[in-house]
C-alpha positions in Angstrom: 0.0 0.0 0.0 1.4 3.4 -1.0 0.9 6.7 0.8 -2.1 7.7 -1.3 -3.8 4.4 -0.8 -3.3 4.7 3.0 -4.7 8.3 2.8 -7.7 7.1 0.8 -8.4 4.4 3.4 -8.2 6.8 6.4 -10.4 9.3 4.6 -13.1 6.6 4.1 -12.8 5.6 7.8 -13.3 9.2 8.9 -16.4 9.6 6.7 -17.8 6.4 8.2 -17.4 7.9 11.7 -19.4 11.0 10.7 -22.6 9.2 9.7 -22.7 7.0 12.7 -22.0 9.8 15.2 -24.4 12.3 13.7 -27.4 10.2 12.6 -28.6 7.0 14.2 -31.3 6.6 11.5 -29.0 7.0 8.5 -26.2 5.1 10.3 -28.5 2.2 10.9 -29.8 2.2 7.3 -26.2 2.4 5.9 -25.3 -0.9 7.5 -27.7 -2.6 5.1 -25.8 -1.3 2.0 -23.5 -3.4 0.0 -19.8 -2.8 1.0 -18.9 -0.9 -2.2 -22.0 1.3 -2.1 -21.9 1.9 1.6 -18.5 3.7 1.5 -19.7 6.0 -1.2 -22.9 6.9 0.7 -20.8 7.5 3.9 -18.4 9.8 1.9 -21.4 11.8 0.6 -23.0 12.1 4.0 -19.8 13.3 5.6 -19.3 16.2 3.3 -23.0 17.2 3.5 -22.8 17.0 7.3 -19.7 19.2 7.5 -21.3 21.9 5.2 -24.4 21.8 7.3 -22.4 22.3 10.5 -20.8 25.4 9.0 -24.1 27.1 8.5 -26.1 25.6 11.4 -23.9 27.1 14.2 -20.6 25.3 14.3 -18.8 28.5 13.2 -20.8 30.9 15.3 -20.5 28.6 18.4 -16.7 29.1 17.9 -17.3 32.8 18.5 -17.3 33.9 14.8 -20.0 35.7 12.9 -22.1 34.7 9.9 -19.8 36.5 7.5 -17.0 34.2 8.7 -19.3 31.2 8.2 -19.9 32.4 4.6 -16.1 32.5 4.0 -15.6 29.1 5.5 -18.4 27.7 3.3 -16.9 29.4 0.2 -13.5 27.8 1.0 -15.1 24.4 1.6 -16.9 24.6 -1.8 -13.8 25.7 -3.6 -11.8 22.9 -2.1 -14.6 20.4 -3.1 -14.5 21.7 -6.7 -10.8 21.4 -6.9 -10.7 17.9 -5.4 -13.4 16.7 -7.8 -11.2 17.9 -10.7 -7.8 16.6 -9.5 -8.7 13.8 -7.1 -7.0 15.1 -4.0 -7.6 17.3 -1.0 -5.8 18.1 2.2 -9.3 18.1 3.9 -9.8 14.5 4.5 -13.7 14.6 4.3 -13.5 16.5 1.0 -10.9 14.0 -0.2 -13.3 11.1 0.5 -16.2 12.9 -1.2 -14.3 13.8 -4.3 -13.1 10.2 -4.8 -16.8 9.1 -4.7 -17.9 11.8 -7.1 -15.2 10.9 -9.6 -15.9 7.1 -9.3 -19.7 7.2 -9.6 -20.0 10.1 -12.0 -21.3 13.3 -10.7 -19.8 16.8 -10.3 -20.7 20.4 -10.0 -24.2 19.9 -11.6 -25.1 18.5 -8.1 -22.7 20.2 -5.8 -23.4 23.7 -6.9 -27.2 23.6 -6.1 -26.2 22.0 -2.7 -23.8 24.8 -1.7 -26.3 27.4 -3.0 -28.9 26.0 -0.5 -26.3 26.0 2.3 -25.5 29.6 1.5 -29.3 30.4 1.7 -29.2 29.4 5.3 -26.9 32.3 6.1 -29.1 34.9 4.6 -32.7 33.7 4.2 -34.8 33.3 7.4 -38.2 32.9 5.6 -39.2 31.4 2.3 -41.8 31.8 -0.3 -42.9 28.8 -2.4 -40.3 29.4 -5.1 -37.3 29.8 -2.7 -38.6 26.8 -0.6 -38.6 24.5 -3.6 -35.2 25.8 -4.6 -33.8 25.2 -1.1 -35.3 21.7 -0.8 -33.9 20.7 -4.2 -30.3 21.9 -3.4 -30.2 20.8 0.3 -31.9 17.4 -0.1 -32.9 16.2 -3.5 -29.5 16.6 -5.0 -28.1 14.5 -2.1 -30.5 11.8 -3.1 -29.3 12.1 -6.7 -25.7 11.8 -5.5 -26.5 8.6 -3.6 -28.5 7.3 -6.6 -25.4 7.5 -8.7 -23.7 5.2 -6.2 -26.6 2.8 -6.2 -26.9 2.4 -9.9 -23.3 2.8 -11.0 -23.2 -0.8 -12.3 -26.6 -0.7 -14.0 -27.2 -0.2 -17.7 -30.5 1.7 -17.7 -32.8 3.1 -20.4 -33.6 6.8 -20.4 -37.1 5.9 -19.1 -35.7 3.8 -16.2 -33.2 6.5 -15.3 -35.9 9.1 -15.2 -38.0 7.0 -12.9 -35.1 6.4 -10.6 -34.3 10.2 -10.5 -37.9 11.0 -9.8 -37.9 8.6 -6.8 -34.6 9.7 -5.4 -35.7 13.4 -5.5 -39.0 12.5 -3.8 -37.3 10.6 -1.0 -34.7 13.4 -0.5 -37.5 16.0 -0.4 -39.5 13.9 2.1 -36.6 13.5 4.4 -36.0 17.3 4.4 -39.6 18.2 4.9 -40.0 15.8 7.8 -37.0 17.3 9.5 -38.3 20.8 9.0 -41.6 19.8 10.6 -40.1 18.0 13.6 -37.6 20.9 14.1 -40.1 23.7 13.8 -39.4 25.2 17.2 -35.6 24.6 17.2 -35.1 26.2 13.8 -37.2 29.2 14.7 -35.8 29.8 18.2 -32.2 28.8 17.8 -31.5 29.8 14.2 -34.3 32.3 13.4 -35.5 30.2 10.4 -38.9 29.4 9.1 -38.7 27.0 6.1 -42.4 26.3 5.2 -43.9 29.2 3.3 -46.6 31.0 5.4 -46.2 28.8 8.4 -45.6 30.5 11.8 -44.5 28.7 14.9 -46.6 30.9 17.2 -49.8 30.1 15.3 -49.2 26.6 13.8 -52.5 24.8 13.4 -53.7 21.2 12.9 -54.9 22.1 9.4 -51.4 23.3 8.5 -49.8 20.2 10.0 -52.0 17.8 8.0 -51.5 19.8 4.8 -47.7 19.5 5.2 -47.9 15.8 6.0 -50.1 15.1 3.0 -47.4 16.6 0.8 -44.7 14.5 2.7 -46.7 11.3 2.3 -47.1 11.9 -1.4 -43.3 12.1 -1.7 -42.9 8.9 0.3 -45.4 7.1 -1.9 -43.5 8.2 -5.0 -40.2 7.0 -3.6 -41.7 3.7 -2.3 -42.8 2.8 -5.8 -39.2 2.9 -7.1 -37.5 1.0 -4.3 -38.2 -2.5 -5.8 -36.3 -1.4 -8.9 -33.1 -0.6 -7.0 -30.1 -3.0 -7.0 -30.0 -5.6 -4.2 -26.9 -3.8 -2.8 -29.0 -0.7 -1.9 -32.6 -1.8 -1.9 -32.9 -2.8 1.8 -31.0 0.2 3.1 -33.2 2.7 1.2 -36.3 0.8 2.3 -35.2 1.1 5.9 -34.6 4.8 5.6 -38.0 5.1 3.8 -39.6 3.2 6.7 -38.1 5.2 9.4 -39.3 8.5 7.9 -42.8 7.0 7.1 -43.0 6.1 10.8 -42.0 9.7 11.7 -44.8 10.9 9.5 -47.3 8.8 11.4 -46.0 10.0 14.7 -46.0 13.7 13.6 -49.6 13.3 12.4 -50.7 11.9 15.8 -48.9 14.6 17.7 -51.0 17.8 18.3 -49.7 20.9 16.5 -49.4 22.6 19.8 -46.9 19.9 21.0 -44.9 19.9 17.7 -43.8 23.4 18.3 -42.4 22.5 21.7 -40.9 19.0 21.4 -39.0 17.0 18.8 -40.8 13.8 17.7 -38.5 10.7 17.6 -38.8 7.0 16.6 -37.9 4.8 19.6 -35.0 2.4 19.1 -37.3 -0.6 19.6 -39.5 0.6 16.8 -36.5 1.2 14.5 -35.5 -2.4 15.1 -39.0 -3.6 14.3 -39.0 -1.6 11.0 -35.5 -3.0 10.2 -36.8 -6.6 10.8 -39.7 -6.0 8.4 -37.3 -4.6 5.7 -35.1 -7.7 6.1 -38.2 -9.8 5.6 -38.8 -8.1 2.3 -41.4 -5.4 3.2 -41.2 -2.0 1.5 -42.7 0.6 3.9 -45.1 3.2 2.6 -47.2 5.8 4.3 -50.5 4.5 5.8 -53.8 6.1 4.9 -54.7 9.1 6.9 -57.7 7.4 8.4 -55.6 4.5 9.7 -53.1 6.9 11.2 -55.6 9.1 13.0 -57.9 6.3 14.2 
């Protein structure tokens, strides 16, 4: 093993630590990925997580201001672009990500919208429908597309098959992001001064608004669930588990009164996560339950 090969291996190991320390749900799901695919997804997650930390308070917690956060984000993006071009970075997380981007075949067409959305978090505290859709695409849907490139890298797909996969990946990414917005309503508003959903205010959040938002989330989850059976075996169960965990969150959010959602973060207990995982291992593809079944 030469020095670069050792550096590559250490970069991969660091990326793996990030996903398991920052997200129990995605960490659990990633364990079901095939070995080759798993590393790519961990590398993608690590870069996304670091960028998110820059804009979500890591820099300001260090005593710096938002202008400094913007400069760090610009430098992080520039380093990412350069590494995707030449295959090397002195930032070990960027190095791991760039290797994945080069191997599975994506570049600035996905990273530029992502960093644009991250930059929006430094300036935009409220969104209209257009900016909301723009933000969700860049912060979540393109991440789903990055992972999709890793999932299907060995497949020879028709244009129609690829379009179907892309539609499903974008829908699942959007659902993940919207669920997180909904369960973090209070924290985002009080700690970061942000309100993502257009026209939704924390101090007057209603049951009607909650159900409207969840109807949209469940539509995304149904779209993504329909595509999961078409994924390669190396990624199908992991994506199904992630889908199931967020479908369960949707159920729990719908059952939680709007007045409670703005005060506490809804979670899926570990025992329920394991039950969902067991179902996925048995071959079940989770999908949102009908509203009547959820509210009964």
